[in-house]
N, C-alpha and C positions, 0 to 999 in steps of 0.2 A: 194500456192504451184504450181509449174509447173513440167512438166515431159519432159525428153529427151528420145526419143525412137529410136530404130534401127530395121531394117528388111531388108531382101534381096528380090529384085524383080526377076522376071523370067529371066532377062538378066544377073543376077549374081552381080548386083551392090548393094552396101551397102547403104541403104537409111536411112536418119536420119532427125530429126526435133524436135520441141517442141510443147507442147500443154498443156492446162489446163484440158482436158478431154480425156483420152486415148481411151476409147471405141468409143466415137464419131469420133475421128480422124481415128481410124482403119476402121470404117464403111465408112467414106468418101473415103478412099483409095480403099476399095472394090467396091464402087459405080463407081469410075473412071476407075478401072482396070478390073472389071468383074470377079474377083476371090477372094477367101478367103485370107486374109492377117493376118499373125501372127507376132507380134513384138517379136524379139529375145532377146532384152534387153530393160528394162525401168528403168530410174533413176529418183528419186524424190528429189526436193530441193526447196529452195526459188527462186522465179522468177528471181531475179537479178543474182544469181549464175548459174542457168540453162541457162539463155540467154548468160551469159559470156562464159560458157563451149561450147555452140553451136558455138559461134563466134570463139573460139579457134580451134574447129574442122575444121571449114571452112578455117581458116588460115593455120593450119598444113597440111591439105590435099588439099589445093587450086589447085595445079597443077593436081590433080587427080579427080576433080569434073567434072561430065558430063556437057558438054556445047553444046549449039546450037548457031545459029547466033544471038539470042536475049539475051543470058545470060547463067549463070551457074545454075545448080540445086543442091539440097542437096542430090545428089546421088554420091557416091564415085565409080569410075570405077572399074570394076572387076579385074584390074591389081593389086589392093591392096586387100589382103585377109581380110575378116571380122575380123578374130582373131587379126590382126595387129591393126585395128581400135579399137576394144574392149580393147586390151592391152594398147593402148595409152590413151584411156578414163579412164580406171581404174588407170593408173599411175597418170594421171592429178588429178583425184578425191582424191587419197591418199596423193598427195603432195601439192595440192592447196586448196582443199575443204574438207579436212578431217573432218568428223563429220557433214558436212552441206549438202552433197549430198549422197544418198544411192541408191543402186540397189534394185528394187522392185521384189518380186516373180512374176513370170508370171502366168497369168490366161488364160485359154483357152477361146476363144470366144464362 
């Protein structure tokens, strides 16, 4: 199983990614950022479906991904509301991955 997670950074960007260990990934963000990170949404499913969903997010929001001179990051610019991203993900799960990917209850760090 793999996990897709979302959180918002201090700049207001919606950050996303995939991992096989949610707690370890969160702690790594905290180590890089220097502040507590709480994932706002976590989805669980088979690795191939989670990876496919992440690629679809990158495609759907490609023009809104934060970029520097060396590439784009898995951070959706603050011009797109997190609720819009979550709504798109939920629609995609219901219509493409029904029963294969589910949202997990959030646990406080």
